[in-house]
N, C-alpha and C positions, 0 to 999 in steps of 0.2 A: 510379367511386371513384378518388380521386387516388392517386398512387404513395405519398405519405406515409401516407395512411389505410390503404392495403394493407399497408405495412410495419408499422404499429402493430398491425394485426390479426394479422399473422404473427409477432408478437413481436420485430420489428425496432425496438425502442423507441429505439435510438441510431443509426438509419440516418442517414447524412450527417455524423456526428460524427467527430472525430479525438481519439483518446485516447493519452496518453503514460503508460507504466508504467515508472517508474524501479525497477530491480531486478526486471525482468520476465522474466528468462531461465529461472528455476527456481522450484520450490515454489509459494508463495502468489502470487507475482508472475506466474508462468506461467499459473496458473489464472485470475487476473484478466484477463490479456491475452486469453485464449481466450474467456472468458465475455463480455467486452465486444465482441469480434469477432462472437460468435454473436448478439449483440444488434444488430449492424449497424455498429459503429464500425470505422473504419480505425485501425491501431495503429502506434505508435512505441514501441520498447523501448530503454531505456538499461540497459547491463550492464557489468560490470567487465572480465572476462577470459575467461569460459567460452564460446568461440565455438560449440562443439558444442551446448551447451545452448540458446544463443540461436537457432541455426539450427533446432533442433527445435521451439522455440516458434514461430518464424516459419512453419515448415512447417504447423503446426496452425492458425495464424491464416489462412493462405492456403486451407486446406481449408474454412474458413468463407466463402470467397469475398471476403475483404477484403485490402486492401493492408497491407504491413508495412514499416517502416523500422527497421533495426538500427543502433545506434550505441554503440560502446565508449566508456565514460566512467568517470572516477573522480570520485565525488561530493564528494570532499574538495578538488577543484580547481575554483575559481571559473570559470576560463577554459573548462574542459571542460563545466561546467554551461551556460555561455552558448552554446557551440558546438552542443549538441544542439538548442537552440531555433532557431538559425540554420538547421540542417538541416531541422527540421520546417517552418519557414516556406517554405523553398525547395521542399520536397516536396509539402506539403499546402496551404500558404498560410493555415493557421488552426490553432487548438488549442481544443478544447472541454472536455477532461477531463484532469486530472493525478492520477495515483495514485502515491503515494510509498511504495515498499516497501523501498528500500535500507536495510540494517541491518548493524551489526557490533558485536560485544561480545567481552569477555574474561571468562571465568567465574572470577572471583576475588572475595574480599571487597572491599568498597569501600575498606577501610582499607589494603589491600595494592596497590592500583592505583598505578602510577607516573604522574608528570605527563604523560609521553608517551602512555601508554595512555589516560588520561582524555581527552587532546586528540583522539586518534584516534577514540574512541567518540563523543564529543560532536560532532566535526566530521562524521563519517559519518552520524550520525542527526539531531541537532537542527539544527546549522548548515546542513547540506545541504538539509534540508527548507525552512528559511526562505529560503535563496538561490534554491532551485528555484521556490518559489511566487512570489517577486518577479519572476523571469523569465517564468514561465508566464502571469502576469496580464497582461503586456504583449501577449500574443498572443490573449487572450480578449476580443476587441473586441465580440463579441456575447454576452458573459456566459459562464459556464462553471461547472465543478465541480472541486473539489479534495478528494481523500480521502487521508488519511494513515493508515498502519498503526501501531497501538500495541499494547500488551500489558498483561495484568493486573499485571505488575511495576511499572507506573507508579503504582499506587495501593496495592499490597500488597508486603510483604517476601517475597522468595524467596531461598534460600541461594545465594550467589555470583552474584547477578543485579543487584547494585547499579549497575554501570556503565551498562548499557542501561536499567535501571529509571528512573534519574534522567533519562536522555536522552529516553525516551518521555514522561516527565512534562513535560519541556520542550516536546516536540512538541504535546502536548495543550493546553498553555497557549498555544502559538503558534496553534493552530487557533482558539481562542476570539478571539484578537486579530484574526487575518486575517478571520474570519467577519464582524466588524463593519466593519473597514477596507475590505474588498473588496465588501461588500454594495451600495454605490452603483454598482458596475460590473456588477452582475448575476451576481456569482460567489459560489457557495455553498461553504462549507468545513466539513468534518466529519472525524472520525477513526473508525476501527474498531479496537476493542480485542479481539484474538483470544485465546481460551483456548488450551490445548495443541493444537497441530496437528502431525500427523506430516509433517515435512519433514526434509531432510538436515541443515539447520542445527540444528533442535531436538534431533536425535539425538546431537549432539556435547555436549550438556549432561551434566555429571557425574551418574552414577547414573540415566541416562535410563530404563532399563527398569523399575527399581523405582518411579520417579516416575510412569511411564506407568500401571503397574498400579494404583497408589494413586489416580491421577487418574480412571481409569475407574470405580473404586468410588465416588468422591465425586461424579462428574458425574451430575446427574439424567438426562441424555440417555443415559447408560450406555455411552458410547464416547468415543474421542478424535476430535477434529475432523479434517476433511479440508481441503485447500486450496480445494476447490470450495465447501465450506460458507461460508468467508469470502468467496470471490469473489462469491457470490450476494448477500451483504449489501452489498458494495461496489457491485455493479451496480445495486441498488435505490437507493442514494444518488446514483447518476448519473442517475436518471430524474426526470422532472418531478413524478412523484407524491410525491417526497420533499422538495418545495420548502419545506415548513414546518419541516424539520429543519435547523438552522443552529448551527454552533459547538459541536456535541455530539460526545461520544465514545460511540459505540454499542458495547455489549458483546455479542460473539458468542462464547459459550463453552459452550454446551450447559447453562448453569445452574451451572457450577462455582463462580463467584464467590459464589453464594448460600450456599455451604458452605465458603468459603475459610478460616474459622477452624479447621476440622478439619485443615488442612495445617500450621498453625503450632505 
């Protein structure tokens, strides 16, 4: 039996691959980095400033027996976006998977956001995703996979969620365009739209506890999602078995969106 066949049998579906997780130091990003490492991929993590969190993620990746590269970066900086790909090329010499988890929002009505706040939100979310994919595709000489993180707010109204809601809608549109434009290069592009997931970021939402209780009642799965729930969906989209899924936004929300009207 070949090493590759052995790896596939043991669940190492991503053995020999290199994955970059932007925003991979905490929450959903951390769960994705660890899940991809468990599936055999070496990992690169782009993060903003929390060294302690990034080091903890790196420690858990190494426990999976995989290599990890940490790189501090601000996704609003085009030069810093370029630098992380230079580091990846020097360290690994290739890139096979890009998962974009970086996000920022300000919980205010869309009518009250200032011009500067709108720019920060769109730059951190939508613009950063587009620039990152442009750079990543240059390293994916043997094809690859891109997965963007989205949310239900891209398609539905949620109170004080307008800023990131429109940014995520832009990301989903970008996914569709990239899926067609990058297909000749053997690069598959999709998004995952996650329902409520208990992370530190989500807990900063106004009236979070009340929203959480109501969400649990409405969700057919009967619970709030975990970062690992989302990570497993992302990992599937990185596998060859998902080759027929292109330019799609896969909803992973425990069924909540089926009853979204009850929230409005």
